[in-house]
C-alpha positions, 0 to 999 in steps of 0.5 A: 404483505409477505409473511415473516421467515420463522427465524423473525418470529418469536415462539409464541408466534411459531407456536400459533403458525403451527396450528393454524398450518397443521388445522389447514392441511387437516382440512384440506386433507379432508376435503380433499378425500371428500371430493374425490369420494364425490367424484368417484360417485359421479363417475360410476353414475356418468361420464368423467368430470372435469372436477377431478382436477379440484382435490389434485391441485390442492396437492400443491398447497398441502405440500408447501403447507407442510414444508412451511410447518416442517420449517417451523418445527425446525426453528422451534427445536433450535430454540428449545435447545 
């Protein structure tokens, strides 16, 4: 199922989606920082771990969500004028 564009959504849907995306961004950032700390700790104990790829792969998801959030904020600002 394809998601609707922000211009096709109601204001209530936009506000709900905005809260959801902000929550997802915070969770992903927290998980990335936690994983980086764990990996650094493991790196100091042992050798290089391939797990270092995981936090950096989350960056693309965070950027995509940030772009969606920006579009939603712009649409909300247009409607409230």
